[in-house]
C-alpha positions, 0 to 999 in steps of 0.5 A: 499499500505504501509503495502504491501511495508514494509511487515506490520513491523515497519521500521526506516531509519537512515542515517548519513551525508546525509539528503536529503536521505528520498526521497529514501524510502517514505514508511518509517514513521521514519527518523533519521539523525545524519548530521555527520558520526562520532563515537560521533554522532553514540553514541548519536543516539544509546543512543536515540534509547534505551531510554537514552535521547529523540529525540529533534529538527526538520530537518533544511532541507527537507529530502524529497527534496520537491517532492509532495507526498513523505511525506504523 
């Protein structure tokens, strides 16, 4: 099912300042939230995406809003 929804391609969702949005796209396995929509946060996310630094940490909120089945 996931392959059919994504066309078999890897997908990533990036949100700025909206940590609870993963519920809108549960088929996407990689979810990045910057928690703030400013230039510095955007720069850091790009650095991480291109491998200049590692992603660290864990979401302090439930991006799936506690809805069963959205994070399988």
